[in-house]
C-alpha positions in Angstrom: 77.2 76.8 -19.2 75.8 73.5 -17.8 76.5 72.2 -14.2 77.2 68.5 -13.5 76.2 68.4 -9.9 74.8 66.0 -7.0 71.7 66.8 -6.1 68.5 65.7 -3.6 65.0 65.1 -4.8 63.3 65.4 -1.6 64.6 65.4 2.0 66.9 62.7 3.1 67.0 61.2 -0.5 70.3 59.9 -1.8 71.8 62.0 -3.9 72.1 61.6 -7.6 73.6 63.0 -11.1 71.9 66.4 -11.9 72.5 69.0 -14.6 71.4 72.3 -14.5 72.3 75.7 -17.2 73.7 78.8 -15.0 72.1 82.2 -17.1 74.8 84.5 -18.3 77.3 85.7 -15.5 76.8 88.7 -13.6 78.6 91.6 -13.6 79.6 91.2 -10.0 79.7 88.0 -10.5 82.2 84.9 -10.5 82.1 81.3 -11.5 84.5 78.6 -9.6 85.4 75.8 -10.8 85.1 73.1 -8.1 87.9 70.9 -6.6 87.2 70.0 -3.0 84.2 70.9 -1.1 83.8 70.5 2.5 80.7 69.0 3.7 79.3 70.4 7.0 77.0 69.3 9.1 74.5 71.9 7.9 74.3 70.3 4.4 73.0 67.1 6.1 70.6 69.4 8.1 69.3 71.1 4.9 69.3 68.2 3.1 66.7 66.6 5.8 65.1 70.1 5.4 65.0 70.1 9.1 65.5 74.4 8.9 61.9 74.3 7.3 64.2 76.4 4.5 65.2 73.7 1.7 63.9 74.2 -2.3 64.3 70.9 -4.3 66.4 69.8 -6.3 68.9 70.6 -3.3 72.9 70.7 -4.3 74.8 71.3 -0.6 77.7 72.2 -0.4 79.2 75.6 0.8 82.8 74.7 1.4 84.3 75.1 -1.2 87.8 75.4 -2.9 88.8 75.9 -6.4 89.9 78.2 -9.2 88.2 80.7 -10.6 86.9 79.8 -14.1 85.2 83.5 -15.1 84.9 86.5 -14.0 82.1 89.7 -14.5 82.8 92.9 -16.1 83.1 95.0 -12.6 85.2 92.1 -10.9 88.7 93.3 -10.8 90.0 91.7 -7.8 89.6 87.8 -8.6 91.4 86.8 -12.1 90.5 83.7 -13.8 92.7 80.6 -12.5 93.2 82.3 -9.2 93.0 80.1 -6.3 90.0 80.9 -3.9 87.3 79.6 -1.5 83.4 80.4 -0.6 81.8 79.6 2.6 78.2 80.2 3.7 77.4 83.2 2.1 77.4 83.3 -1.8 76.8 87.1 -1.4 75.9 90.6 0.5 73.3 93.6 -0.2 76.3 95.5 0.4 73.6 98.5 1.2 71.9 97.7 4.5 73.0 99.1 8.0 74.6 95.6 8.9 76.9 95.9 5.4 78.1 99.5 5.8 79.2 99.0 9.2 81.5 95.8 7.9 78.8 93.0 9.5 78.3 91.5 6.4 77.5 88.0 7.9 74.5 90.0 9.3 72.9 91.3 6.6 69.4 90.3 6.5 69.0 89.5 2.8 72.6 88.5 2.4 72.3 84.8 -0.2 73.7 81.4 1.3 75.4 79.1 -1.0 72.9 76.5 -0.5 69.8 78.4 0.0 67.2 79.4 -2.4 70.3 77.9 -5.0 72.6 75.1 -6.0 75.7 75.0 -4.0 78.9 72.9 -4.4 78.6 69.4 -4.8 78.8 70.1 -8.2 82.0 71.1 -10.8 81.2 74.6 -10.7 79.4 77.2 -8.8 78.5 80.8 -8.9 78.9 83.6 -5.6 79.0 87.3 -5.9 82.6 88.2 -6.2 82.1 90.1 -2.5 81.3 86.6 -1.1 85.0 84.7 -2.0 88.2 84.5 -1.3 91.6 84.4 -2.6 93.4 81.5 -0.9 97.0 82.7 0.7 100.1 81.4 -0.1 101.1 78.4 1.5 97.2 77.2 2.3 96.5 74.3 1.0 94.2 73.9 -1.1 93.0 70.2 -0.5 92.1 71.1 3.2 90.9 74.5 2.7 87.0 74.6 2.5 86.2 73.6 5.8 88.2 76.6 6.7 85.2 78.7 5.3 82.2 77.5 7.4 83.9 75.5 10.3 87.0 77.7 10.8 85.5 81.2 10.3 82.9 80.3 12.9 84.8 79.5 15.5 87.4 82.1 14.3 84.8 84.7 14.7 84.4 84.8 18.5 88.0 85.5 19.1 88.2 88.7 17.1 84.7 90.4 17.7 84.8 89.6 22.0 88.6 90.7 21.6 90.1 87.6 23.3 93.6 88.5 24.6 96.3 85.7 24.2 96.1 85.1 28.4 92.2 84.3 28.3 91.3 80.8 29.1 89.2 79.3 26.8 87.2 76.1 26.9 86.0 74.3 23.8 82.7 71.8 24.6 82.4 69.3 21.9 85.6 68.1 19.8 83.9 67.1 16.5 83.7 69.4 13.3 83.8 72.5 14.9 85.5 72.0 18.4 88.5 70.6 17.1 89.1 73.4 14.7 88.5 75.6 18.0 91.1 74.2 19.4 93.9 74.8 17.0 92.6 78.4 17.1 92.9 79.3 20.2 95.8 77.8 21.0 97.6 79.4 18.1 95.6 82.4 19.5 97.9 82.3 22.6 95.2 81.3 24.9 95.1 78.6 28.1 93.1 75.8 26.3 90.6 73.8 28.1 88.5 70.3 25.9 85.6 69.5 27.3 85.0 65.9 25.6 83.4 62.5 25.5 86.5 60.2 27.1 87.2 58.5 23.4 88.7 61.9 22.5 90.3 63.0 25.2 93.7 62.2 24.1 93.0 63.5 20.5 92.3 66.7 22.3 95.8 67.4 23.3 97.3 66.0 20.7 95.0 68.9 18.6 95.8 72.0 20.7 94.2 71.5 24.4 96.4 72.1 27.3 94.0 70.3 29.2 91.0 68.0 29.2 88.0 67.6 31.2 85.4 65.0 30.8 82.2 66.7 29.5 80.2 63.2 30.4 81.2 63.7 34.5 78.9 65.8 36.3 82.2 65.9 38.9 84.8 67.3 35.9 82.9 70.4 35.4 81.8 71.3 38.5 85.8 71.2 39.2 86.2 73.8 37.0 84.2 76.0 38.6 85.1 80.2 37.9 87.8 79.3 35.2 86.8 80.5 31.6 86.8 83.6 29.9 85.2 82.5 27.2 83.6 78.9 26.4 82.8 78.0 23.0 80.2 75.4 23.0 80.1 73.3 19.2 77.8 70.6 20.5 73.8 70.6 18.4 72.1 69.2 21.6 70.5 70.3 24.4 72.9 70.1 27.8 72.9 70.9 31.1 73.8 74.6 30.8 74.0 75.9 34.5 76.5 73.8 34.9 78.7 75.0 31.6 77.5 78.8 32.9 78.8 78.0 36.4 82.4 77.5 34.6 83.0 80.5 33.5 84.9 83.3 35.8 83.1 86.9 36.4 82.1 88.6 33.1 82.7 85.0 31.0 80.8 84.8 27.9 78.8 81.4 27.0 79.1 81.2 23.5 76.9 78.8 21.3 77.8 78.0 17.9 75.9 74.7 17.2 72.8 74.8 16.1 70.9 73.3 18.8 67.0 73.4 17.9 66.1 73.3 22.1 65.3 75.8 24.1 68.4 76.8 26.0 67.0 76.6 29.5 69.7 79.1 31.3 68.8 80.1 35.4 69.4 83.9 35.3 71.2 84.7 38.7 74.4 83.2 38.1 74.4 85.5 35.5 73.1 89.0 37.3 76.0 87.6 40.1 79.0 87.4 37.9 78.0 90.0 35.0 78.4 86.6 33.0 77.3 86.7 29.2 75.6 84.0 26.8 75.8 84.9 23.1 76.2 83.1 19.8 77.2 84.5 16.4 77.1 83.0 12.6 80.2 82.8 10.4 81.7 85.7 10.2 82.2 89.3 7.8 84.7 89.0 4.9 87.0 91.1 6.3 87.0 88.1 9.3 87.3 85.2 6.7 90.2 87.1 4.7 92.0 87.4 8.4 91.3 83.6 9.1 92.6 82.7 6.4 95.5 84.4 6.5 96.4 83.1 10.5 95.4 79.8 9.2 98.1 80.1 6.4 100.8 81.3 9.0 99.9 78.9 11.8 99.9 76.2 9.5 96.2 75.5 10.5 94.0 73.3 8.7 91.2 70.5 9.2 92.1 66.7 9.9 89.7 65.5 7.4 88.7 62.6 5.6 88.5 62.5 1.7 86.5 60.8 -0.5 85.9 60.9 -4.2 82.7 63.3 -5.3 81.3 60.2 -7.3 81.2 58.4 -3.4 79.0 62.0 -2.0 76.5 59.4 -0.8 79.2 57.0 0.8 80.6 60.3 2.3 76.8 61.7 3.9 76.3 58.1 5.7 79.6 58.4 7.2 78.5 62.2 8.6 76.0 60.8 9.5 77.4 58.0 11.7 78.9 60.9 13.7 81.9 58.4 13.4 84.2 61.4 11.3 87.2 62.1 12.0 86.5 65.2 11.8 85.7 66.7 8.7 85.0 65.5 5.4 85.7 66.5 2.6 85.0 65.7 -1.6 87.5 65.7 -4.2 86.4 66.3 -7.7 89.8 66.0 -8.7 
């Protein structure tokens, strides 16, 4: 089967039309006819080989929404024509300790949709059926793609740490991840505070924040001392981490979701004395992704997104690179 895609030939280069052949469909695999594909900042990081694991030619795209075009002989859960989504992972080993206990997202040999394989900036993409999810009725396919990466990234901590609806949750950084975190935490029932720049404060309220703090004002952050049960940090650059830890209540948690490349410099005593925690997590396991999609459909949660035709993929990447996107970018093939 021939696939028409957009690929980069080297780090940072423009994406150009690229054709490749898919071999025979495996018994446990499915082919997806791509209709929409979100652009994640991870696509940009991979394009630039910032993590040192990109293989070229590189086809980005791991926030796929489309329809099943073919199913392998052992696949019974999905059928041709089903509306589906595909996220960061394209398959799991299904036999390691992590997979067997339901933590597939921590499988050491899980395959990624865009690492060592071609992603969703294309008319078709292939993945293991265990990493592909039927989209619930009522979920808009055109805007579903970012939920499969950005959405599950911010939803997963609410599940993993048993966050209760009476919790006070802070969201640090209101961008592609943060704006979805506001929506999910608000629908979860939590009291939600956004920590963001002055230019986004009104938008943060519209997106679900009960309160908004100026993240660039040290006095504003200091005024939130001992406030949050959970603080989700979605930024990918170094911060004054001690000031953020100080906003946590006893047993509170600073949970890092942004791919910060610099080491986190954090004082130990504020953690010890109040039994606070610092943690991080990757996307989510299949069961959690399925729950997230159902939750999003039930509460009408969708990303705020800008749409570009797939043919204008380089304009879309430029828009993402500029930092001006509000708040996700989605490529439409149809």
